[in-house]
C-alpha positions in Angstrom: 0.0 0.0 0.0 1.5 3.4 -1.0 1.7 6.3 1.4 -1.3 8.1 -0.1 -3.5 5.1 0.0 -2.4 4.4 3.5 -3.2 7.9 4.7 -6.6 7.7 3.1 -7.3 4.4 4.8 -6.0 5.8 8.1 -8.3 8.8 7.9 -11.2 6.5 7.3 -10.3 4.3 10.3 -9.9 7.4 12.5 -13.4 8.5 11.5 -14.8 5.1 12.4 -13.1 5.3 15.8 -14.7 8.6 16.6 -17.4 7.9 19.3 -20.0 9.8 17.3 -19.4 7.5 14.3 -19.4 4.2 16.2 -22.4 2.2 15.0 -24.3 0.7 18.0 -27.6 0.3 16.1 -27.3 -3.5 16.1 -27.5 -3.5 19.9 -31.1 -2.4 19.9 -33.5 -5.1 20.9 -36.0 -6.4 18.3 -39.7 -6.8 19.1 -39.5 -10.5 18.0 -37.0 -13.3 17.5 -35.6 -13.8 14.0 -38.5 -14.9 11.8 -36.1 -16.8 9.5 -35.3 -19.2 12.4 -38.3 -19.3 14.7 -42.0 -20.2 14.4 -44.7 -18.0 15.8 -44.8 -20.3 18.8 -41.0 -19.6 19.4 -40.0 -23.1 18.3 -37.0 -23.5 16.1 -38.2 -24.3 12.5 -37.8 -28.0 11.7 -35.4 -27.5 8.8 -33.2 -25.2 10.9 -33.2 -27.7 13.8 -32.3 -30.6 11.4 -29.5 -28.7 9.7 -28.0 -27.4 13.0 -28.0 -30.9 14.6 -26.4 -32.4 11.5 -23.6 -29.7 11.6 -22.9 -30.2 15.3 -22.9 -34.0 15.3 -20.6 -34.2 12.3 -18.3 -31.8 13.9 -18.3 -33.8 17.1 -17.6 -37.0 15.3 -14.6 -35.4 13.5 -13.1 -34.6 16.9 -12.5 -38.4 17.4 -12.8 -38.3 21.1 -13.2 -41.4 23.3 -16.4 -43.1 22.3 -17.5 -43.1 26.0 -17.7 -39.3 25.9 -21.3 -38.5 25.0 -22.9 -35.2 24.1 -25.2 -34.0 26.9 -26.9 -31.4 24.8 -26.5 -29.2 21.7 -27.8 -25.6 22.1 -28.4 -22.5 20.1 -27.4 -19.6 22.2 -26.2 -16.0 21.9 -28.1 -13.1 20.3 -30.1 -15.4 17.9 -31.7 -17.0 20.9 -32.8 -13.6 22.2 -34.2 -10.3 21.1 -30.9 -8.5 20.6 -30.1 -10.3 17.3 -29.0 -8.5 14.2 -28.3 -9.3 10.5 -24.6 -9.9 11.5 -25.3 -12.2 14.4 -23.6 -15.6 14.5 -25.5 -18.8 14.7 -23.8 -20.0 18.0 -23.9 -23.7 18.3 -22.7 -25.1 21.6 -21.9 -28.8 22.1 -22.1 -29.6 25.8 -20.0 -32.4 27.3 -18.7 -33.3 30.7 -15.0 -32.3 30.8 -14.5 -34.5 33.8 -14.8 -37.5 31.4 -11.8 -36.3 29.4 -8.6 -38.3 30.0 -5.9 -35.7 30.0 -8.2 -32.8 30.7 -5.8 -29.9 30.3 -4.4 -31.3 27.0 -7.9 -32.0 25.6 -9.4 -28.7 26.6 -6.6 -27.0 24.6 -7.2 -29.4 21.7 -11.0 -28.6 21.8 -10.4 -24.8 21.8 -7.9 -25.0 18.9 -10.2 -27.3 16.9 -13.1 -24.8 17.4 -11.0 -21.9 16.4 -9.6 -23.5 13.3 -13.1 -24.8 12.2 -14.7 -21.3 12.7 -11.9 -19.7 10.7 -11.9 -22.2 7.8 -15.6 -22.7 7.4 -18.4 -20.3 6.4 -21.6 -22.3 6.8 -24.6 -20.1 6.6 -28.0 -20.8 8.1 -30.5 -18.4 6.7 -27.6 -15.9 6.2 -26.2 -16.3 9.7 -22.7 -17.7 10.0 -22.4 -20.8 12.1 -19.8 -20.8 15.0 -19.2 -23.9 17.0 -18.0 -24.2 20.6 -17.5 -27.2 22.8 -18.8 -26.2 26.3 -18.2 -27.9 29.6 -21.6 -28.7 31.3 -20.4 -27.0 34.5 -19.1 -23.9 32.7 -21.0 -20.7 33.5 -22.7 -19.4 30.4 -24.2 -15.9 29.9 -26.9 -15.5 27.3 -30.4 -14.0 27.0 -31.7 -17.3 25.8 -30.7 -20.9 25.3 -32.5 -23.4 23.1 -31.9 -27.2 23.4 -31.7 -28.7 19.9 -31.7 -32.2 21.3 -34.8 -31.7 23.3 -36.4 -29.1 20.9 -37.3 -26.8 23.8 -36.0 -23.8 25.7 -33.5 -24.3 28.4 -33.8 -20.6 29.1 -36.5 -18.6 27.3 -35.5 -15.0 26.5 -37.6 -12.1 27.8 -38.6 -9.0 26.0 -38.0 -6.1 28.3 -36.7 -2.6 28.1 -33.0 -2.5 29.0 -31.3 0.8 30.0 -28.0 0.8 28.0 -25.5 3.6 28.4 -24.9 3.9 24.7 -22.5 6.9 25.0 -20.2 4.9 27.3 -20.3 1.9 25.0 -19.4 4.2 22.1 -16.5 5.9 23.9 -15.0 2.7 25.2 -15.4 1.0 21.7 -13.8 4.0 20.0 -10.8 3.9 22.4 -10.2 0.2 21.6 -10.8 0.8 17.9 -8.1 3.5 17.9 -5.6 1.1 19.7 -6.3 -1.5 16.9 -5.7 1.2 14.3 -2.4 2.0 16.0 -1.4 -1.6 15.7 -2.1 -1.4 12.0 0.1 1.7 11.8 3.0 -0.2 13.4 2.5 -3.0 10.9 2.4 -0.5 8.0 5.7 0.9 9.2 7.2 -2.6 9.3 7.5 -2.6 13.1 6.2 -6.2 13.1 7.3 -7.1 16.6 5.6 -4.1 18.2 2.5 -4.6 16.1 2.3 -8.3 17.2 2.9 -7.4 20.8 0.3 -4.6 20.7 -2.3 -6.9 19.0 -1.7 -9.7 21.6 -2.0 -7.3 24.5 -5.3 -5.8 23.2 -6.7 -9.3 22.6 -5.8 -10.5 26.1 -7.2 -7.4 27.7 -10.4 -7.7 25.7 -10.9 -11.3 26.9 -10.5 -10.3 30.6 -12.6 -7.2 30.0 -15.6 -9.1 28.6 -15.3 -11.9 31.2 -15.4 -9.4 34.0 -18.4 -7.7 32.4 -20.4 -10.9 32.0 -19.7 -12.0 35.5 -20.7 -8.6 37.0 -23.4 -7.3 34.7 -24.4 -10.1 32.3 -25.0 -9.8 28.6 -26.0 -6.2 28.8 -22.9 -5.0 30.6 -21.0 -2.3 29.0 -18.0 -4.6 28.6 -19.9 -7.3 26.7 -21.7 -4.7 24.5 -18.3 -3.1 23.6 -17.1 -6.6 22.5 -20.2 -6.9 20.4 -19.7 -3.5 18.8 -16.1 -4.4 17.9 -17.2 -7.7 16.4 -20.1 -6.2 14.4 -17.9 -3.4 13.1 -15.3 -5.9 11.9 -12.7 -4.7 14.4 -12.2 -8.1 16.0 -11.4 -9.4 12.5 -9.0 -6.6 12.0 -7.3 -7.3 15.3 -7.0 -11.0 14.4 -5.5 -10.1 11.0 -2.9 -7.7 12.3 -1.8 -10.3 14.8 -1.5 -13.0 12.2 0.1 -10.8 9.5 2.6 -9.5 12.0 3.6 -12.9 13.1 4.0 -14.2 9.5 6.1 -11.2 8.7 8.3 -11.7 11.7 8.9 -15.4 10.8 9.6 -14.7 7.2 13.0 -13.9 5.6 14.1 -10.7 3.9 11.3 -8.6 5.4 
């Protein structure tokens, strides 16, 4: 990218990172669940249920775990199981197993995380336009969501409620803009070929974001400022940008004649 193009791109990024330009419209609750997925009686449509179960079960089989480890449930969770869904929501499939049944638990937990990460990166399966993301969840793991639907039992484990939520949108915008600017700064470092600093900056932002969101979920739930900031970053493609700058910086560091 030449300097003129980079300056134009940088100006565009800075405008996006201005709190007044941060798009939080997707956080607004809808008056109904997604009509593409749910019936009027708030049951998952049969064709959606069948497709989701097939995806999850084939994924689980490909993990090649001990045959004695059985799926306890397969759930649809996240925003598509609640009223704060948007056109860019993920179709969050969770496969629940008892991690106590794993042999070398620490090793296999890492294996399951890596498999999910790789699968989610390399696949783009769409269900009514929503991209499927898969996660293997421990049955005892705390999970925060407005709703949770059991695909195996075809019923709600936790039915979402439609209620007015008071959200501090200005704080969400300001905190989102600050992190967006930090991600843009990491891009600047990469553009200036300071690959080590770009990688370290990207890693630090990602680690902080994980702790930040976890703390928000534990203290304030899915409508905490911290969790909403995470959603804004994802829905404005900044999590993807953060992932890209970390990967590209690492690749450049490991290459020759950079």
